[in-house]
C-alpha positions in Angstrom: 21.7 20.2 -13.4 20.4 23.8 -13.0 16.9 22.7 -14.4 16.8 19.9 -11.9 17.7 22.2 -9.0 14.9 24.6 -10.1 12.4 21.7 -10.3 13.4 20.5 -6.8 12.9 24.0 -5.4 9.4 24.3 -7.0 8.4 20.9 -5.6 9.6 21.8 -2.2 7.9 25.2 -2.1 4.5 23.5 -2.9 5.0 20.9 -0.2 2.7 21.2 2.9 3.6 19.6 6.2 0.3 20.0 7.9 -0.6 16.3 7.3 1.8 13.5 7.1 1.5 9.8 6.6 2.2 7.3 9.4 5.4 6.1 7.7 7.2 9.5 8.1 7.6 8.8 11.8 8.5 5.1 11.4 11.5 5.4 9.1 14.9 5.3 10.7 16.1 8.4 8.9 19.7 8.1 10.3 20.3 5.2 7.9 22.4 6.1 4.9 20.4 4.2 2.2 16.6 4.1 2.5 14.0 2.7 0.1 10.3 3.5 0.1 7.9 1.3 -1.9 4.2 1.7 -2.3 1.3 1.7 -4.7 1.0 4.7 -7.0 -0.9 7.5 -5.3 -0.2 6.6 -1.7 2.1 9.5 -1.0 5.7 8.3 -1.4 6.8 11.5 -3.1 5.2 13.7 -0.4 7.0 11.8 2.4 10.4 12.4 0.8 9.6 16.1 0.1 8.3 16.6 3.7 11.5 15.1 5.1 13.6 17.2 2.8 11.8 20.4 3.7 11.7 19.8 7.5 15.3 18.8 7.8 17.2 20.6 5.1 14.9 23.5 4.0 16.3 25.2 0.9 19.8 24.1 1.7 22.0 23.2 -1.3 23.0 20.1 0.6 19.8 18.2 -0.3 17.9 17.8 -3.5 14.8 16.0 -4.9 14.9 14.5 -8.4 12.6 12.1 -10.3 14.3 9.6 -12.5 11.5 9.8 -15.1 12.8 13.3 -15.9 14.1 13.5 -19.5 17.4 14.6 -18.2 18.2 11.0 -17.3 17.6 9.8 -20.9 20.8 11.6 -21.8 22.7 11.6 -18.5 23.7 8.8 -16.1 22.4 9.0 -12.5 25.9 8.2 -11.2 27.4 11.1 -13.0 24.7 13.5 -11.8 25.1 12.3 -8.2 28.8 12.6 -8.4 28.5 16.2 -9.6 26.0 17.0 -6.9 28.4 15.6 -4.3 31.3 17.6 -5.5 29.1 20.7 -5.2 28.6 20.0 -1.5 25.4 17.9 -1.8 25.0 15.3 0.9 21.4 14.1 0.6 19.6 12.9 -2.5 15.9 12.0 -2.7 15.4 9.9 -5.8 11.8 9.3 -7.0 10.4 6.9 -9.6 13.6 4.8 -9.6 12.0 2.0 -11.6 11.8 4.3 -14.6 15.6 4.3 -14.9 16.9 0.9 -16.2 20.2 0.7 -14.2 19.0 2.4 -11.0 19.9 -0.4 -8.5 23.5 -0.9 -9.6 24.2 2.8 -9.8 22.7 3.5 -6.4 24.7 0.6 -5.0 27.9 2.1 -6.5 27.1 5.5 -5.0 26.5 3.9 -1.6 29.8 2.0 -1.7 31.9 5.0 -2.9 30.4 8.0 -1.0 29.8 6.9 2.5 28.6 10.3 3.7 26.0 10.7 0.9 22.5 9.9 2.2 20.2 8.4 -0.5 16.5 8.0 -0.1 14.8 6.4 -3.1 11.2 5.5 -3.9 9.5 3.3 -6.5 6.6 1.1 -7.4 5.5 -1.4 -4.8 5.9 -4.0 -7.6 9.7 -3.8 -7.3 11.4 -7.0 -6.4 14.3 -5.5 -4.4 15.4 -8.9 -3.2 16.4 -9.5 -6.9 18.0 -6.0 -7.5 21.4 -6.0 -9.1 24.4 -5.7 -6.8 22.5 -7.0 -3.8 21.1 -3.5 -3.1 18.5 -5.2 -0.8 21.2 -6.1 1.7 22.4 -2.4 1.9 19.1 -0.6 1.9 16.5 -0.3 4.7 13.2 -0.9 2.8 9.8 0.4 3.9 6.4 -0.2 2.4 3.8 2.6 2.3 0.3 1.3 2.8 -2.9 3.0 1.7 -4.5 5.5 4.1 -5.9 4.0 7.3 -9.4 5.1 8.3 -7.7 7.1 11.1 -5.5 8.9 8.6 -8.4 9.6 6.4 -10.3 11.3 9.2 -7.3 13.5 9.9 -6.6 14.3 6.2 -10.3 15.4 5.6 -10.3 17.5 8.8 -12.6 15.3 10.8 -10.2 15.0 13.8 -6.9 13.8 14.9 -6.9 10.4 16.8 -4.3 8.2 18.4 -3.3 4.9 16.7 -3.8 1.7 18.7 -2.2 -1.8 18.5 -4.3 -4.8 17.7 -3.9 -5.9 21.4 -5.0 -2.4 22.6 -8.2 -2.8 20.5 -8.9 -6.4 21.5 -8.5 -5.5 25.2 -10.0 -2.0 25.4 -12.2 -1.5 22.3 -15.2 -0.1 24.2 -13.2 2.7 25.8 -11.4 3.5 22.6 -14.6 3.5 20.6 -16.3 5.8 23.1 -13.4 8.3 22.9 -13.9 8.5 19.2 -17.7 8.7 18.9 -17.7 11.4 21.5 -16.1 13.6 18.8 -17.9 12.7 15.6 -20.6 10.5 14.0 -18.4 7.6 13.0 -20.6 5.4 10.7 -21.2 8.0 7.9 -17.5 8.8 7.9 -16.7 5.1 7.7 -19.1 4.7 4.7 -17.3 7.6 2.9 -13.9 6.0 3.6 -14.9 2.6 2.2 -16.1 4.3 -1.0 -13.2 6.7 -1.7 -10.9 7.3 1.2 -8.0 4.9 0.8 -5.7 7.3 -1.2 -4.5 10.8 -0.3 -5.6 12.2 -3.7 -9.1 12.4 -2.3 -8.2 15.9 -1.3 -7.5 17.0 -4.9 -9.7 14.6 -7.0 -12.7 16.9 -6.6 -15.4 14.2 -7.1 -13.3 12.2 -9.6 -11.8 9.7 -7.2 -12.8 6.7 -9.3 -11.4 8.2 -12.5 -8.1 8.8 -10.7 -8.2 5.2 -9.4 -8.8 3.7 -12.8 -6.1 5.8 -14.3 -3.7 4.7 -11.5 -4.6 1.0 -12.2 -4.0 1.4 -15.9 -0.6 3.2 -15.3 0.4 0.5 -12.9 -0.4 -2.4 -15.3 0.5 -0.8 -18.6 3.6 1.0 -17.5 5.1 0.0 -14.2 4.5 -3.8 -14.5 5.6 -3.7 -18.1 8.9 -2.1 -17.0 9.4 -4.2 -13.9 8.1 -7.6 -15.1 9.2 -7.2 -18.8 5.7 -8.2 -20.0 4.4 -7.3 -23.5 1.2 -5.4 -24.5 -0.8 -8.6 -24.9 0.1 -9.8 -21.4 -0.7 -6.4 -20.0 -4.2 -6.7 -21.5 -4.6 -10.1 -19.9 -3.6 -8.6 -16.6 -6.4 -6.0 -17.0 -8.8 -8.8 -17.9 -7.7 -10.8 -14.8 -8.3 -7.8 -12.5 -11.7 -7.3 -14.0 -12.7 -10.9 -13.5 -11.4 -10.9 -9.9 -13.3 -7.6 -9.1 -16.6 -9.2 -10.0 -16.1 -12.4 -8.0 -14.1 -11.4 -4.9 -13.4 -12.8 -2.5 -12.3 -15.2 -5.3 -12.0 -18.8 -4.2 -9.0 -19.7 -6.3 -9.3 -22.4 -8.9 -6.1 -22.0 -10.9 -7.1 -24.4 -13.7 -10.4 -22.6 -14.4 -8.7 -19.2 -14.2 -6.0 -20.3 -16.5 -8.5 -21.3 -19.1 -10.5 -18.1 -18.8 -7.6 -15.8 -19.4 -5.6 -18.1 -21.7 -2.4 -18.4 -19.6 -0.5 -21.4 -18.3 -0.6 -22.2 -14.6 3.0 -21.0 -14.0 2.6 -17.7 -15.9 -0.7 -17.1 -14.2 0.8 -17.6 -10.7 3.7 -15.3 -11.6 1.3 -12.6 -12.8 -0.9 -13.0 -9.7 2.2 -12.4 -7.6 3.0 -9.3 -9.7 -0.5 -7.9 -9.2 -0.2 -8.6 -5.5 3.2 -6.9 -5.2 1.7 -3.9 -7.1 -1.0 -3.7 -4.4 -3.8 -4.2 -6.8 -4.9 -7.5 -5.4 -4.1 -9.4 -2.3 -3.8 -13.2 -2.2 -4.6 -14.8 1.1 -3.2 -18.2 1.8 -5.1 -20.8 3.9 -4.2 -21.5 7.5 -1.5 -24.2 7.6 -0.6 -24.0 3.9 2.9 -24.1 2.5 4.6 -20.7 1.8 6.4 -21.6 -1.5 6.4 -19.3 -4.5 4.1 -21.6 -6.5 1.7 -22.2 -3.7 -1.6 -20.8 -4.8 -3.6 -18.4 -2.5 -6.8 -19.7 -1.0 -8.7 -16.5 -1.7 -8.0 -13.4 -3.7 -9.3 -9.9 -2.8 -9.0 -6.6 -4.5 -6.4 -4.7 -2.4 -8.8 -2.2 -0.9 -12.5 -1.3 -0.8 -12.0 1.7 -3.1 -10.6 -0.5 -5.9 -13.4 -3.0 -5.3 -16.2 -0.5 -5.6 -14.6 1.3 -8.5 -14.2 -1.9 -10.6 -17.1 -4.1 -9.5 -19.7 -4.2 -12.3 -22.0 -7.0 -11.1 -25.4 -5.8 -9.8 -25.5 -7.7 -6.6 -25.0 -7.1 -2.9 -21.3 -7.1 -2.2 -21.5 -5.6 1.3 -20.0 -8.7 2.9 -17.1 -8.6 0.5 -16.5 -4.9 1.2 -16.4 -5.6 5.0 -13.9 -8.5 4.5 -11.7 -6.4 2.1 -11.5 -3.5 4.6 -10.6 -5.8 7.5 -8.0 -7.6 5.4 -6.5 -4.4 4.1 -6.1 -2.7 7.4 -4.7 -5.9 9.1 -2.2 -6.7 6.5 -0.2 -3.5 7.0 1.5 -5.0 10.1 0.0 -8.5 10.6 0.0 -11.9 8.9 -3.4 -12.6 7.5 -4.6 -16.1 6.5 -8.0 -17.5 5.7 -9.5 -20.0 8.1 -12.0 -22.9 7.7 -13.4 -22.1 11.1 -13.9 -18.3 10.6 -13.1 -15.7 8.0 -9.5 -14.9 9.0 -6.8 -16.0 11.3 -4.4 -13.2 12.3 -0.7 -14.0 13.3 -1.7 -17.6 13.6 -3.5 -16.8 16.9 -6.6 -14.5 16.6 -9.7 -15.9 14.8 -12.1 -13.4 13.3 -15.5 -13.5 11.8 -16.5 -10.4 9.9 -20.1 -9.5 9.5 -23.0 -7.1 10.1 -24.4 -5.8 13.4 -26.4 -9.0 14.1 -23.5 -11.4 13.5 -23.4 -14.0 16.2 -20.7 -16.3 17.7 -22.3 -19.6 16.6 -19.6 -20.4 14.1 -16.7 -19.7 16.4 -18.2 -20.4 19.8 -15.9 -22.0 22.4 -12.8 -21.1 20.4 -10.0 -19.4 22.3 -9.0 -15.9 21.0 -12.0 -15.6 18.7 -13.7 -12.3 17.8 -16.3 -10.7 15.7 -15.6 -7.6 13.7 -19.1 -6.2 13.3 -20.2 -3.5 10.9 -22.9 -0.9 11.6 -22.2 -0.6 15.3 -20.6 2.3 17.1 -19.4 0.4 20.1 -19.0 -3.3 20.9 -19.4 -5.6 23.8 -17.2 -8.5 25.0 -15.4 -10.0 21.9 -17.7 -8.2 19.5 -15.8 -5.2 18.2 -16.8 -2.4 15.8 -15.3 -3.1 12.3 -14.4 0.5 11.8 -12.1 0.5 14.9 -9.6 -1.8 13.0 -8.9 1.3 10.9 -7.1 2.9 13.8 -4.0 0.6 13.9 -1.6 2.9 11.9 
């Protein structure tokens, strides 16, 4: 216990609160049981430590622990939490819960027994909390931490602090919003930098090795987290890496499950399950077609790498993928708070209402003319006109 207390204190002392992710302000912290999911490297640990530091300081009433600590190979989480509670502790921040086999049932038991013990836990975005033992999902308020928005990237890298805007704000007032931003900085070069390496907070510490960190994160997610959560073996983990590599060279991938099954040597059902696992882990994103069924075995219409950083780090084909980069950015920023589907008429339909074509500065309305609520998200422009909106501006929604 003493070693865990010292570890918590060291982590807290190193935690800065000068920059915080959007989710810190969106969580209802008064809830007794809170879960934070998200891809590795998005800042889940930092959010918990910032909350602990700002509310509890160095008080003995709150503590941060990571369940991948060797302490928990010899000691039960429930016993540790019970001792912490008896010593006066009232808030536990539990990190990397998926590393501890019986985390869900023990957290559920703590929640049921100690009604004044606040528990905040975090784990891989691949966790299927709806299947957690003891119906933990019905007790916990679960939040998903997305990658950095373009707006957050600008703040993190010291380029400026900007308000966030709803999709409706952007559709109705994009010209005024864009002008308020470009008055303060040259936006297009910053947008290019974000597309290459700005989606993860570790850009501040990677020191020119962002893609190395990204590839390491991908490997850890597949070879460790998905093996733990999905119960897959080494051979299947290798096939997952092969699958990601294939998708990265052909995205947006127009899905043909039969061809893909033959290529990677997996049955249709296993392939669909693994695609779902990669999607939950925020490595890929399957986009269903407008009007398609929503069942578990319904195949996606298109598959994208989850964000532009992953796409550019993994793509090995020497060809122009600028269009794919644009679509990937738009999809990634939209999917944080909106339903995104592919459309036969345009590129995307958002919330079953707004139709979007994504393209370059010269993109015209020919394909979507005379369609209500149709828009162009155009790259390489600072400001828009009418229903033609700068692509970069959709990075200001969270």
